[in-house]
The first five atom37 places (N, CA, C, CB, O) and aatype in JSON, in Angstrom:
{
  "aatype": [16, 7, 14, 2, 12, 3, 3, 9, 11, 10, 13, 7, 11, 17, 15, 13, 15, 3, 19, 0, 19, 2, 3, 10, 15, 10, 11, 3, 8, 9, 5, 19, 6, 11, 11, 16, 13, 10, 14, 8, 16, 0, 7, 1, 17, 5, 19, 11, 1, 13, 1, 11, 2, 5, 4, 14, 9, 19, 6, 1, 10, 16, 2, 4, 10, 12, 1, 11, 7, 1, 2, 2, 7, 11, 11, 19, 12, 0, 19, 1, 9, 19, 11, 8, 0, 13, 6, 9, 9, 8, 10, 10, 16, 6, 0, 2, 14, 10, 5, 19, 10, 19, 3, 0, 19, 19, 2, 15, 7, 14, 1, 6, 3, 15, 16, 1, 9, 7, 15, 0, 7, 19, 19, 1, 1, 5, 0, 19, 3, 19, 15, 14, 10, 1, 1, 19, 2, 5, 7, 10, 18, 10, 9, 19, 16, 7, 0],
  "atom_mask": [
    [1, 1, 1, 1, 1],
    [1, 1, 1, 0, 1],
    [1, 1, 1, 1, 1],
    [1, 1, 1, 1, 1],
    [1, 1, 1, 1, 1],
    [1, 1, 1, 1, 1],
    [1, 1, 1, 1, 1],
    [1, 1, 1, 1, 1],
    [1, 1, 1, 1, 1],
    [1, 1, 1, 1, 1],
    [1, 1, 1, 1, 1],
    [1, 1, 1, 0, 1],
    [1, 1, 1, 1, 1],
    [1, 1, 1, 1, 1],
    [1, 1, 1, 1, 1],
    [1, 1, 1, 1, 1],
    [1, 1, 1, 1, 1],
    [1, 1, 1, 1, 1],
    [1, 1, 1, 1, 1],
    [1, 1, 1, 1, 1],
    [1, 1, 1, 1, 1],
    [1, 1, 1, 1, 1],
    [1, 1, 1, 1, 1],
    [1, 1, 1, 1, 1],
    [1, 1, 1, 1, 1],
    [1, 1, 1, 1, 1],
    [1, 1, 1, 1, 1],
    [1, 1, 1, 1, 1],
    [1, 1, 1, 1, 1],
    [1, 1, 1, 1, 1],
    [1, 1, 1, 1, 1],
    [1, 1, 1, 1, 1],
    [1, 1, 1, 1, 1],
    [1, 1, 1, 1, 1],
    [1, 1, 1, 1, 1],
    [1, 1, 1, 1, 1],
    [1, 1, 1, 1, 1],
    [1, 1, 1, 1, 1],
    [1, 1, 1, 1, 1],
    [1, 1, 1, 1, 1],
    [1, 1, 1, 1, 1],
    [1, 1, 1, 1, 1],
    [1, 1, 1, 0, 1],
    [1, 1, 1, 1, 1],
    [1, 1, 1, 1, 1],
    [1, 1, 1, 1, 1],
    [1, 1, 1, 1, 1],
    [1, 1, 1, 1, 1],
    [1, 1, 1, 1, 1],
    [1, 1, 1, 1, 1],
    [1, 1, 1, 1, 1],
    [1, 1, 1, 1, 1],
    [1, 1, 1, 1, 1],
    [1, 1, 1, 1, 1],
    [1, 1, 1, 1, 1],
    [1, 1, 1, 1, 1],
    [1, 1, 1, 1, 1],
    [1, 1, 1, 1, 1],
    [1, 1, 1, 1, 1],
    [1, 1, 1, 1, 1],
    [1, 1, 1, 1, 1],
    [1, 1, 1, 1, 1],
    [1, 1, 1, 1, 1],
    [1, 1, 1, 1, 1],
    [1, 1, 1, 1, 1],
    [1, 1, 1, 1, 1],
    [1, 1, 1, 1, 1],
    [1, 1, 1, 1, 1],
    [1, 1, 1, 0, 1],
    [1, 1, 1, 1, 1],
    [1, 1, 1, 1, 1],
    [1, 1, 1, 1, 1],
    [1, 1, 1, 0, 1],
    [1, 1, 1, 1, 1],
    [1, 1, 1, 1, 1],
    [1, 1, 1, 1, 1],
    [1, 1, 1, 1, 1],
    [1, 1, 1, 1, 1],
    [1, 1, 1, 1, 1],
    [1, 1, 1, 1, 1],
    [1, 1, 1, 1, 1],
    [1, 1, 1, 1, 1],
    [1, 1, 1, 1, 1],
    [1, 1, 1, 1, 1],
    [1, 1, 1, 1, 1],
    [1, 1, 1, 1, 1],
    [1, 1, 1, 1, 1],
    [1, 1, 1, 1, 1],
    [1, 1, 1, 1, 1],
    [1, 1, 1, 1, 1],
    [1, 1, 1, 1, 1],
    [1, 1, 1, 1, 1],
    [1, 1, 1, 1, 1],
    [1, 1, 1, 1, 1],
    [1, 1, 1, 1, 1],
    [1, 1, 1, 1, 1],
    [1, 1, 1, 1, 1],
    [1, 1, 1, 1, 1],
    [1, 1, 1, 1, 1],
    [1, 1, 1, 1, 1],
    [1, 1, 1, 1, 1],
    [1, 1, 1, 1, 1],
    [1, 1, 1, 1, 1],
    [1, 1, 1, 1, 1],
    [1, 1, 1, 1, 1],
    [1, 1, 1, 1, 1],
    [1, 1, 1, 1, 1],
    [1, 1, 1, 1, 1],
    [1, 1, 1, 0, 1],
    [1, 1, 1, 1, 1],
    [1, 1, 1, 1, 1],
    [1, 1, 1, 1, 1],
    [1, 1, 1, 1, 1],
    [1, 1, 1, 1, 1],
    [1, 1, 1, 1, 1],
    [1, 1, 1, 1, 1],
    [1, 1, 1, 1, 1],
    [1, 1, 1, 0, 1],
    [1, 1, 1, 1, 1],
    [1, 1, 1, 1, 1],
    [1, 1, 1, 0, 1],
    [1, 1, 1, 1, 1],
    [1, 1, 1, 1, 1],
    [1, 1, 1, 1, 1],
    [1, 1, 1, 1, 1],
    [1, 1, 1, 1, 1],
    [1, 1, 1, 1, 1],
    [1, 1, 1, 1, 1],
    [1, 1, 1, 1, 1],
    [1, 1, 1, 1, 1],
    [1, 1, 1, 1, 1],
    [1, 1, 1, 1, 1],
    [1, 1, 1, 1, 1],
    [1, 1, 1, 1, 1],
    [1, 1, 1, 1, 1],
    [1, 1, 1, 1, 1],
    [1, 1, 1, 1, 1],
    [1, 1, 1, 1, 1],
    [1, 1, 1, 0, 1],
    [1, 1, 1, 1, 1],
    [1, 1, 1, 1, 1],
    [1, 1, 1, 1, 1],
    [1, 1, 1, 1, 1],
    [1, 1, 1, 1, 1],
    [1, 1, 1, 1, 1],
    [1, 1, 1, 0, 1],
    [1, 1, 1, 1, 1]
  ],
  "atom_positions": [
    [[275.41, 13.07, 141.29], [276.32, 13.65, 140.28], [275.79, 13.25, 138.72], [277.88, 13.04, 140.58], [274.6, 13.03, 138.5]],
    [[276.59, 13.2, 137.92], [276.17, 12.95, 136.49], [276.16, 11.51, 136.28], [0.0, 0.0, 0.0], [276.39, 10.71, 137.19]],
    [[275.87, 11.16, 134.98], [275.87, 9.66, 134.7], [277.14, 9.13, 134.54], [275.14, 9.3, 133.52], [278.12, 9.79, 134.2]],
    [[277.12, 7.83, 134.82], [278.29, 6.96, 134.7], [278.78, 6.84, 133.33], [278.0, 5.62, 135.21], [277.98, 6.76, 132.39]],
    [[280.2, 6.83, 133.14], [280.63, 6.8, 131.67], [279.99, 5.52, 130.98], [282.31, 6.76, 131.56], [279.68, 5.61, 129.79]],
    [[279.79, 4.39, 131.64], [279.34, 3.14, 130.93], [277.89, 3.44, 130.69], [279.58, 1.75, 131.79], [277.32, 2.6, 129.99]],
    [[277.16, 4.46, 131.13], [275.79, 4.53, 130.82], [275.57, 5.43, 129.5], [275.01, 5.1, 132.07], [274.48, 5.42, 128.94]],
    [[276.51, 6.12, 129.09], [276.49, 7.03, 127.98], [276.44, 6.17, 126.58], [277.81, 8.0, 128.08], [277.3, 5.36, 126.23]],
    [[275.36, 6.51, 125.93], [275.02, 5.78, 124.69], [274.82, 6.79, 123.74], [273.8, 4.87, 124.78], [274.25, 7.82, 124.09]],
    [[275.22, 6.63, 122.55], [274.88, 7.58, 121.34], [273.3, 7.54, 121.14], [275.68, 7.07, 119.88], [272.7, 6.49, 120.92]],
    [[272.71, 8.72, 121.22], [271.26, 8.88, 120.99], [270.45, 8.23, 122.21], [270.84, 8.19, 119.58], [269.22, 8.25, 122.25]],
    [[271.21, 7.69, 123.13], [270.57, 7.08, 124.28], [270.25, 5.58, 123.91], [0.0, 0.0, 0.0], [269.47, 4.9, 124.57]],
    [[270.96, 5.1, 122.74], [270.5, 3.62, 122.34], [271.76, 2.8, 122.11], [269.56, 3.58, 120.94], [271.9, 1.66, 122.56]],
    [[272.65, 3.43, 121.39], [273.8, 2.66, 121.11], [275.0, 2.73, 121.76], [274.08, 2.8, 120.02], [275.55, 3.83, 121.87]],
    [[275.56, 1.62, 122.27], [276.74, 1.48, 123.21], [278.16, 1.86, 122.53], [276.8, -0.04, 123.73], [278.36, 1.46, 121.38]],
    [[279.02, 2.51, 123.1], [280.32, 2.64, 122.51], [281.42, 1.56, 122.93], [280.8, 4.01, 122.85], [282.53, 1.47, 122.4]],
    [[280.94, 0.74, 123.96], [281.89, -0.3, 124.59], [282.35, -1.27, 123.6], [281.22, -1.07, 125.73], [283.53, -1.62, 123.57]],
    [[281.44, -1.74, 122.77], [281.77, -2.97, 122.0], [282.28, -2.51, 120.63], [280.5, -3.96, 121.85], [282.34, -3.36, 119.75]],
    [[282.68, -1.11, 120.33], [283.08, -0.83, 118.86], [284.54, -0.88, 118.89], [282.56, 0.62, 118.25], [285.18, -0.41, 119.84]],
    [[285.14, -1.48, 117.78], [286.49, -1.71, 117.7], [286.92, -1.22, 116.46], [286.83, -3.07, 117.89], [286.16, -1.45, 115.52]],
    [[287.97, -0.59, 116.22], [288.68, -0.15, 114.75], [289.57, -1.42, 114.54], [289.75, 1.45, 114.77], [290.43, -1.77, 115.35]],
    [[289.27, -2.02, 113.44], [289.98, -3.23, 113.04], [291.35, -3.04, 112.28], [289.06, -4.02, 112.19], [292.26, -3.88, 112.27]],
    [[291.35, -1.83, 111.66], [292.51, -1.44, 111.08], [293.59, -0.83, 111.81], [292.21, -0.69, 110.19], [293.28, 0.24, 112.33]],
    [[294.87, -1.24, 111.99], [295.7, -0.78, 113.09], [296.29, 0.53, 112.8], [296.78, -1.75, 113.39], [296.66, 1.3, 113.69]],
    [[296.38, 0.82, 111.31], [296.93, 2.14, 111.06], [295.83, 3.35, 111.28], [297.49, 2.16, 109.56], [296.23, 4.51, 111.34]],
    [[294.56, 3.08, 111.39], [293.54, 4.07, 111.62], [292.95, 4.11, 112.94], [292.53, 3.92, 110.72], [291.95, 4.79, 113.21]],
    [[293.63, 3.31, 113.82], [293.33, 3.36, 115.2], [293.34, 4.61, 115.89], [294.13, 2.58, 115.84], [292.45, 4.86, 116.7]],
    [[294.36, 5.49, 115.64], [294.61, 6.81, 116.12], [293.81, 7.89, 115.62], [295.88, 7.12, 115.89], [293.63, 8.98, 116.17]],
    [[293.27, 7.41, 114.34], [292.57, 8.59, 113.75], [291.01, 8.4, 113.7], [293.11, 8.84, 112.29], [290.28, 9.31, 113.3]],
    [[290.55, 7.22, 114.11], [289.04, 7.14, 114.2], [288.63, 7.06, 115.68], [288.46, 5.86, 113.39], [288.71, 6.01, 116.33]],
    [[288.16, 8.29, 116.19], [287.95, 8.24, 117.65], [286.57, 7.65, 118.2], [288.09, 9.65, 118.16], [285.55, 8.3, 117.95]],
    [[286.47, 6.62, 118.83], [285.39, 5.92, 119.4], [285.39, 5.94, 120.85], [285.38, 4.61, 118.96], [284.38, 5.57, 121.45]],
    [[286.5, 6.37, 121.51], [286.55, 6.36, 122.99], [285.87, 7.46, 123.78], [287.92, 6.37, 123.38], [285.47, 7.35, 124.94]],
    [[285.77, 8.64, 122.91], [285.0, 9.81, 123.52], [283.48, 9.6, 123.25], [285.5, 11.24, 122.88], [282.91, 9.76, 122.18]],
    [[282.9, 9.19, 124.53], [281.48, 8.97, 124.62], [280.68, 10.39, 124.7], [281.2, 8.04, 125.9], [280.99, 11.31, 125.46]],
    [[279.58, 10.39, 123.78], [278.62, 11.47, 123.84], [277.27, 11.09, 123.71], [278.87, 12.41, 122.87], [277.05, 10.03, 123.14]],
    [[276.39, 11.71, 124.11], [274.94, 11.49, 123.92], [274.59, 12.02, 122.39], [274.05, 12.33, 125.13], [273.78, 11.42, 121.68]],
    [[275.13, 12.94, 122.06], [274.78, 13.55, 120.75], [276.09, 13.89, 120.02], [273.87, 14.88, 120.94], [277.09, 14.22, 120.66]],
    [[276.09, 13.79, 118.67], [277.38, 14.04, 117.83], [277.41, 15.68, 117.71], [277.3, 13.21, 116.2], [277.68, 16.19, 116.62]],
    [[277.16, 16.41, 118.76], [277.21, 17.88, 118.72], [277.94, 18.37, 119.92], [275.79, 18.5, 118.67], [277.26, 18.75, 120.87]],
    [[279.34, 18.42, 120.02], [280.0, 18.7, 121.25], [280.59, 20.19, 121.19], [281.13, 17.61, 121.51], [281.27, 20.7, 122.08]],
    [[280.2, 20.82, 119.94], [280.62, 22.14, 119.9], [282.24, 22.48, 120.25], [279.7, 22.83, 120.85], [282.59, 23.6, 120.64]],
    [[283.11, 21.47, 120.08], [284.38, 21.46, 120.09], [284.95, 22.16, 119.01], [0.0, 0.0, 0.0], [284.47, 22.14, 117.88]],
    [[286.19, 22.9, 119.4], [287.03, 23.64, 118.45], [288.1, 22.61, 117.88], [287.75, 24.92, 119.19], [289.24, 22.54, 118.34]],
    [[287.71, 21.94, 117.03], [288.57, 20.81, 116.42], [289.62, 21.38, 115.39], [287.61, 19.72, 115.66], [290.61, 20.72, 115.07]],
    [[289.38, 22.51, 114.94], [290.41, 22.96, 113.83], [291.49, 23.98, 114.29], [289.64, 23.63, 112.63], [292.3, 24.44, 113.48]],
    [[291.48, 24.29, 115.46], [292.38, 25.21, 116.05], [293.83, 24.85, 115.94], [292.04, 25.36, 117.42], [294.63, 25.76, 115.68]],
    [[294.3, 23.51, 116.12], [295.57, 23.03, 115.94], [295.65, 22.01, 114.82], [296.06, 22.49, 117.18], [294.62, 21.44, 114.45]],
    [[296.73, 21.77, 114.3], [296.77, 20.87, 113.37], [296.76, 19.25, 113.89], [297.94, 21.25, 112.61], [297.45, 18.85, 114.83]],
    [[296.03, 18.57, 113.24], [295.68, 17.1, 113.72], [294.73, 17.06, 114.88], [296.97, 16.33, 114.16], [294.38, 15.97, 115.33]],
    [[294.31, 18.13, 115.37], [293.25, 17.95, 116.44], [292.05, 17.23, 116.15], [292.82, 19.16, 116.89], [291.42, 16.59, 116.99]],
    [[291.69, 17.35, 114.73], [290.48, 16.75, 114.47], [290.51, 15.16, 114.53], [290.04, 17.23, 113.16], [289.47, 14.5, 114.44]],
    [[291.68, 14.64, 114.7], [291.67, 13.37, 115.2], [290.94, 12.82, 116.27], [292.69, 13.15, 115.44], [290.5, 11.67, 116.28]],
    [[290.8, 13.79, 117.32], [290.31, 13.56, 118.48], [288.78, 13.84, 118.55], [291.06, 14.3, 119.39], [288.11, 13.66, 119.57]],
    [[288.31, 14.29, 117.41], [286.81, 14.48, 117.2], [286.3, 13.07, 117.05], [286.42, 15.43, 115.87], [286.86, 12.19, 116.4]],
    [[285.03, 12.93, 117.8], [284.29, 11.63, 117.61], [284.06, 11.44, 116.28], [283.01, 11.53, 118.31], [283.96, 12.45, 115.57]],
    [[283.93, 10.12, 115.68], [283.82, 9.85, 114.29], [282.28, 10.22, 113.85], [284.23, 8.3, 114.01], [282.04, 10.72, 112.75]],
    [[281.36, 9.94, 114.74], [280.08, 10.3, 114.34], [279.82, 11.79, 114.38], [279.14, 9.6, 115.16], [278.82, 12.2, 113.78]],
    [[280.48, 12.53, 114.92], [280.48, 14.2, 114.91], [281.12, 14.44, 113.5], [281.5, 15.01, 116.28], [280.51, 15.18, 112.73]],
    [[282.19, 13.93, 113.14], [282.85, 14.09, 111.91], [281.92, 13.76, 110.81], [284.07, 13.29, 111.85], [281.76, 14.57, 109.91]],
    [[281.28, 12.58, 110.81], [280.28, 12.27, 109.8], [279.16, 13.49, 109.74], [279.59, 10.8, 110.19], [278.81, 13.94, 108.64]],
    [[278.64, 13.99, 110.96], [277.63, 14.85, 110.95], [278.22, 16.16, 110.25], [277.08, 15.05, 112.4], [277.56, 16.72, 109.37]],
    [[279.23, 16.55, 110.56], [279.94, 17.77, 109.89], [280.12, 17.65, 108.52], [281.28, 18.02, 110.42], [279.94, 18.65, 107.82]],
    [[280.5, 16.43, 107.95], [280.54, 16.21, 106.53], [279.24, 16.36, 105.94], [281.08, 14.92, 106.2], [279.19, 16.73, 104.77]],
    [[278.13, 16.12, 106.58], [276.81, 16.29, 105.86], [276.38, 17.84, 105.7], [275.65, 15.48, 106.68], [275.48, 18.22, 104.96]],
    [[277.14, 18.63, 106.47], [276.82, 20.1, 106.32], [277.68, 20.8, 105.37], [276.93, 20.81, 107.62], [278.39, 21.77, 105.64]],
    [[277.54, 20.15, 104.07], [278.27, 20.51, 102.8], [277.41, 20.96, 101.9], [279.01, 19.47, 102.18], [276.25, 20.54, 101.94]],
    [[277.81, 21.86, 100.96], [276.98, 22.44, 99.94], [276.23, 23.55, 100.52], [276.07, 21.44, 99.32], [275.62, 23.39, 101.58]],
    [[276.23, 24.69, 99.87], [275.72, 25.93, 100.31], [274.18, 25.87, 101.09], [0.0, 0.0, 0.0], [273.96, 26.59, 102.06]],
    [[273.37, 25.11, 100.66], [272.09, 25.22, 101.47], [272.11, 24.5, 102.63], [270.95, 24.79, 100.77], [271.08, 24.63, 103.29]],
    [[273.09, 23.68, 103.17], [273.31, 22.93, 104.22], [274.15, 23.53, 105.26], [273.8, 21.79, 103.82], [274.28, 23.0, 106.36]],
    [[274.73, 24.61, 104.94], [275.74, 25.07, 105.82], [275.22, 25.48, 107.11], [276.47, 26.15, 105.24], [274.2, 26.16, 107.22]],
    [[275.96, 25.05, 108.15], [275.46, 25.5, 109.5], [274.27, 24.83, 110.13], [0.0, 0.0, 0.0], [273.84, 25.18, 111.22]],
    [[273.76, 23.89, 109.46], [272.45, 23.42, 109.94], [272.92, 21.98, 110.54], [271.22, 23.34, 108.68], [272.74, 20.93, 109.93]],
    [[273.51, 22.07, 111.76], [273.9, 20.86, 112.39], [272.89, 19.97, 113.03], [274.79, 21.17, 113.32], [272.97, 18.75, 113.11]],
    [[271.86, 20.8, 113.52], [270.82, 19.83, 114.06], [270.13, 19.15, 112.97], [269.77, 20.52, 114.94], [269.77, 17.99, 113.12]],
    [[269.93, 19.73, 111.96], [269.21, 18.79, 110.78], [270.16, 17.57, 110.44], [268.95, 19.71, 109.26], [269.77, 16.46, 110.08]],
    [[271.53, 17.97, 110.63], [272.49, 16.84, 110.2], [272.58, 15.76, 111.27], [273.95, 17.41, 109.91], [272.91, 14.61, 111.02]],
    [[272.25, 16.26, 112.59], [272.19, 15.25, 113.6], [271.06, 14.42, 113.5], [272.22, 15.79, 114.88], [271.13, 13.22, 113.78]],
    [[270.03, 14.95, 113.1], [268.78, 14.25, 112.93], [268.92, 13.14, 111.77], [267.64, 15.32, 112.59], [268.5, 11.99, 111.9]],
    [[269.55, 13.62, 110.65], [269.6, 12.66, 109.43], [270.43, 11.43, 109.95], [270.35, 13.4, 108.04], [270.09, 10.26, 109.76]],
    [[271.65, 11.85, 110.7], [272.45, 10.67, 111.22], [271.72, 9.78, 112.22], [273.71, 11.17, 111.89], [271.99, 8.58, 112.25]],
    [[270.86, 10.29, 113.0], [269.99, 9.44, 113.85], [269.11, 8.62, 113.15], [269.21, 10.19, 114.73], [269.03, 7.42, 113.41]],
    [[268.35, 9.22, 112.16], [267.57, 8.34, 111.34], [268.28, 7.21, 110.48], [266.86, 9.18, 110.45], [267.81, 6.08, 110.32]],
    [[269.43, 7.64, 109.99], [270.14, 6.64, 109.12], [270.61, 5.65, 110.24], [271.44, 7.31, 108.16], [270.44, 4.48, 109.92]],
    [[271.11, 5.82, 111.33], [271.47, 4.69, 112.36], [270.35, 3.92, 112.71], [272.05, 5.21, 113.66], [270.53, 2.72, 112.89]],
    [[269.1, 4.46, 112.84], [267.82, 3.59, 112.99], [267.73, 2.58, 111.79], [266.45, 4.53, 113.02], [267.57, 1.37, 111.97]],
    [[267.84, 3.11, 110.63], [267.62, 2.11, 109.41], [268.7, 1.14, 109.47], [267.62, 2.81, 107.93], [268.36, -0.02, 109.25]],
    [[269.98, 1.37, 109.73], [271.06, 0.47, 109.72], [270.78, -0.53, 110.65], [272.33, 1.08, 109.98], [270.89, -1.72, 110.34]],
    [[270.35, -0.11, 112.01], [270.06, -1.13, 112.91], [268.85, -2.08, 112.78], [269.96, -0.55, 114.05], [268.83, -3.19, 113.3]],
    [[267.82, -1.54, 112.02], [266.77, -2.41, 111.59], [267.23, -3.38, 110.58], [265.65, -1.64, 111.08], [266.94, -4.56, 110.76]],
    [[267.89, -3.03, 109.57], [268.48, -3.79, 108.66], [269.43, -4.8, 108.86], [268.93, -3.11, 107.96], [269.37, -5.87, 108.25]],
    [[270.39, -4.51, 109.78], [271.54, -5.31, 109.95], [271.44, -5.99, 111.46], [272.87, -4.37, 109.74], [272.06, -7.02, 111.73]],
    [[270.66, -5.36, 112.33], [270.64, -5.83, 113.75], [272.0, -5.63, 114.38], [270.22, -7.34, 113.85], [272.23, -6.21, 115.44]],
    [[272.92, -4.86, 113.82], [274.24, -4.57, 114.44], [274.14, -3.25, 115.14], [275.4, -4.53, 113.37], [273.16, -2.52, 115.2]],
    [[275.45, -3.06, 115.72], [275.49, -1.63, 116.3], [275.86, -0.63, 115.18], [276.59, -1.5, 117.51], [276.89, -0.82, 114.54]],
    [[275.19, 0.28, 114.94], [275.41, 1.26, 113.83], [276.75, 1.94, 113.99], [274.27, 2.33, 113.77], [277.34, 2.28, 112.97]],
    [[277.3, 2.18, 115.18], [278.63, 2.67, 115.35], [279.69, 1.76, 114.65], [278.92, 2.78, 116.84], [280.56, 2.23, 113.91]],
    [[279.55, 0.57, 114.89], [280.42, -0.45, 114.36], [280.33, -0.51, 112.92], [280.12, -1.76, 114.93], [281.37, -0.61, 112.26]],
    [[279.2, -0.47, 112.36], [278.93, -0.41, 110.98], [279.59, 0.8, 110.38], [277.46, -0.39, 110.73], [280.24, 0.67, 109.33]],
    [[279.46, 2.12, 111.04], [280.07, 3.32, 110.5], [281.53, 3.18, 110.41], [279.73, 4.52, 111.31], [282.16, 3.57, 109.43]],
    [[282.11, 2.58, 111.51], [283.59, 2.5, 111.56], [284.14, 1.47, 110.49], [284.05, 2.07, 113.03], [285.13, 1.81, 109.83]],
    [[283.59, 0.32, 110.29], [283.89, -0.5, 109.38], [283.74, 0.05, 107.93], [283.14, -1.6, 109.61], [284.53, -0.28, 107.04]],
    [[282.68, 0.92, 107.73], [282.58, 1.56, 106.53], [283.66, 2.43, 106.13], [281.49, 2.22, 106.51], [284.16, 2.46, 105.0]],
    [[284.01, 3.23, 107.23], [285.07, 4.33, 106.96], [286.37, 3.53, 106.62], [285.31, 5.38, 108.3], [287.05, 3.86, 105.65]],
    [[286.72, 2.45, 107.45], [287.96, 1.75, 107.25], [288.03, 1.06, 105.74], [288.08, 0.65, 108.43], [289.08, 0.94, 105.1]],
    [[286.79, 0.64, 105.32], [286.91, 0.01, 103.96], [286.75, 1.0, 102.78], [285.84, -1.09, 103.82], [287.16, 0.63, 101.68]],
    [[286.21, 2.2, 102.92], [285.97, 3.14, 102.04], [287.22, 4.04, 101.72], [284.87, 3.86, 102.53], [287.36, 4.53, 100.6]],
    [[287.97, 4.22, 102.58], [289.13, 4.97, 102.53], [290.38, 4.37, 101.45], [0.0, 0.0, 0.0], [290.67, 3.18, 101.51]],
    [[290.99, 5.16, 100.61], [291.86, 4.64, 99.73], [293.12, 4.27, 100.38], [292.06, 5.53, 98.68], [293.54, 4.9, 101.35]],
    [[293.77, 3.22, 99.85], [295.1, 3.04, 100.5], [296.25, 3.52, 99.64], [295.33, 1.58, 100.85], [297.35, 3.74, 100.14]],
    [[295.97, 3.7, 98.17], [297.01, 4.19, 97.34], [296.33, 5.2, 96.42], [297.74, 3.03, 96.55], [295.14, 5.05, 96.12]],
    [[297.0, 6.17, 96.01], [296.53, 7.14, 95.06], [297.75, 7.58, 94.17], [295.88, 8.36, 95.81], [298.9, 7.17, 94.32]],
    [[297.33, 8.45, 93.25], [298.44, 8.73, 92.31], [298.49, 10.42, 92.34], [298.12, 8.03, 90.68], [297.54, 11.15, 92.59]],
    [[299.86, 10.83, 92.02], [300.29, 12.28, 92.03], [300.98, 12.46, 90.72], [301.27, 12.67, 93.28], [301.5, 11.59, 90.03]],
    [[300.91, 13.73, 90.5], [301.57, 14.19, 89.33], [303.14, 14.48, 89.51], [300.86, 15.44, 88.88], [303.44, 15.3, 90.38]],
    [[304.1, 13.9, 88.82], [305.27, 14.08, 88.81], [305.76, 14.6, 87.45], [305.8, 12.99, 89.25], [305.36, 14.02, 86.43]],
    [[306.56, 15.59, 87.36], [306.9, 16.16, 86.14], [307.47, 17.58, 86.21], [0.0, 0.0, 0.0], [307.3, 18.35, 87.17]],
    [[308.21, 17.87, 85.0], [308.78, 19.18, 84.85], [308.97, 19.39, 83.36], [310.11, 19.33, 85.65], [309.13, 18.45, 82.58]],
    [[308.96, 20.7, 83.0], [309.16, 21.21, 81.68], [308.16, 20.57, 80.74], [310.58, 20.97, 81.22], [308.47, 20.17, 79.62]],
    [[306.87, 20.48, 81.28], [305.64, 20.11, 80.35], [305.36, 18.65, 80.42], [0.0, 0.0, 0.0], [304.2, 18.25, 80.24]],
    [[306.34, 17.83, 80.67], [306.15, 16.37, 80.68], [305.61, 15.94, 81.94], [307.39, 15.64, 80.43], [306.29, 16.08, 82.95]],
    [[304.37, 15.39, 82.01], [303.65, 15.06, 83.4], [303.37, 13.5, 83.41], [302.12, 15.94, 83.58], [302.78, 12.95, 82.48]],
    [[303.84, 12.85, 84.49], [303.76, 11.53, 84.56], [302.87, 11.24, 85.91], [305.22, 10.89, 84.53], [302.93, 12.05, 86.84]],
    [[302.05, 10.09, 85.99], [301.53, 9.81, 87.26], [302.31, 8.87, 88.0], [300.23, 9.37, 87.18], [302.78, 7.87, 87.44]],
    [[302.49, 9.13, 89.26], [303.29, 8.29, 90.19], [302.44, 7.73, 91.33], [304.46, 9.12, 90.79], [301.78, 8.54, 91.98]],
    [[302.36, 6.38, 91.66], [301.71, 5.84, 92.76], [302.24, 6.19, 94.12], [301.7, 4.5, 92.62], [303.46, 6.07, 94.29]],
    [[301.51, 6.59, 95.07], [301.96, 6.98, 96.36], [300.85, 6.35, 97.3], [302.13, 8.63, 96.51], [299.68, 6.15, 97.0]],
    [[301.47, 6.09, 98.46], [300.64, 5.75, 99.69], [299.79, 6.95, 100.2], [301.58, 5.28, 100.86], [300.15, 8.11, 100.03]],
    [[298.63, 6.6, 100.85], [297.74, 7.74, 101.23], [297.92, 7.56, 103.03], [295.91, 7.51, 100.5], [297.94, 6.48, 103.63]],
    [[298.01, 8.76, 103.59], [298.24, 8.98, 104.94], [296.99, 8.62, 105.66], [298.66, 10.38, 105.22], [295.91, 8.79, 105.1]],
    [[297.06, 8.15, 106.8], [295.87, 7.61, 107.49], [294.76, 8.66, 107.67], [296.26, 7.06, 108.86], [293.57, 8.4, 107.51]],
    [[295.2, 9.8, 107.99], [294.33, 11.07, 108.14], [293.45, 11.2, 106.84], [295.28, 12.45, 108.35], [292.22, 11.28, 106.85]],
    [[294.24, 11.22, 105.69], [293.49, 11.4, 104.48], [292.57, 10.08, 104.06], [294.54, 11.75, 103.35], [291.56, 10.18, 103.36]],
    [[293.02, 9.03, 104.52], [292.12, 7.89, 104.35], [290.74, 8.07, 105.12], [292.84, 6.6, 104.85], [289.66, 7.85, 104.57]],
    [[290.86, 8.45, 106.3], [289.46, 8.86, 107.04], [288.83, 9.94, 106.38], [289.64, 9.32, 108.55], [287.65, 9.76, 106.05]],
    [[289.39, 11.08, 106.11], [288.72, 12.2, 105.53], [288.1, 11.72, 104.2], [289.71, 13.42, 105.33], [286.91, 11.97, 104.0]],
    [[288.84, 11.01, 103.26], [288.33, 10.58, 102.14], [287.16, 9.62, 102.21], [289.32, 10.08, 101.48], [286.21, 9.71, 101.43]],
    [[287.26, 8.66, 103.17], [286.29, 7.63, 103.37], [284.9, 8.31, 103.82], [0.0, 0.0, 0.0], [283.83, 7.9, 103.37]],
    [[285.03, 9.47, 104.82], [283.78, 9.97, 105.27], [283.29, 10.87, 103.98], [283.95, 10.82, 106.72], [282.08, 10.88, 103.79]],
    [[284.01, 11.5, 103.23], [283.47, 12.11, 102.04], [282.78, 11.39, 101.16], [284.35, 12.65, 101.37], [281.72, 11.77, 100.67]],
    [[283.39, 10.19, 100.87], [282.74, 9.34, 99.84], [281.51, 8.57, 100.36], [283.76, 8.32, 99.29], [280.68, 8.11, 99.57]],
    [[281.38, 8.44, 101.71], [280.05, 7.75, 102.28], [279.08, 9.0, 102.23], [280.22, 7.05, 103.98], [277.92, 8.76, 101.9]],
    [[279.39, 10.2, 102.5], [278.44, 11.29, 102.59], [277.98, 11.5, 101.27], [279.0, 12.56, 103.17], [276.76, 11.57, 101.13]],
    [[278.82, 11.62, 100.12], [278.25, 11.84, 98.88], [277.69, 10.79, 98.12], [279.08, 12.37, 98.18], [277.21, 10.95, 97.0]],
    [[277.76, 9.63, 98.8], [276.99, 8.44, 98.15], [277.77, 7.84, 96.99], [0.0, 0.0, 0.0], [277.2, 7.25, 96.07]],
    [[279.12, 7.99, 97.07], [279.79, 7.36, 95.97], [279.98, 5.95, 96.08], [281.01, 7.92, 95.76], [280.55, 5.33, 95.18]]
  ]
}
């Protein structure tokens, strides 16, 4: 039959077993339990609201790389970029690149933001909390754009 679930490693190198999400509020929104060899599942994650929570976090990073018109639809190129980036992370830190990615997403997502409140032309900024899904989305966006 097929491989054992413990044998599945990302790119055949990095294990999913020791990866943990340290932020309790983001535990449901950063998916590390779905084990895949490649971050290319061809899943339909946008069909229902909040289904992208179940998309593996490495695949979400890969999908974020396919932004700007010249990179649209080039997922194999994005997978190759992620693979090379994980190699560099492993060489520099000697840590599991999956854990480094999860920690980066947790640390880069904002916890507080401001919104515009006002009527009749008078606009005031009001501080508001950020939802966990937006924290993950914003964190991935900031990582990919190099902010």
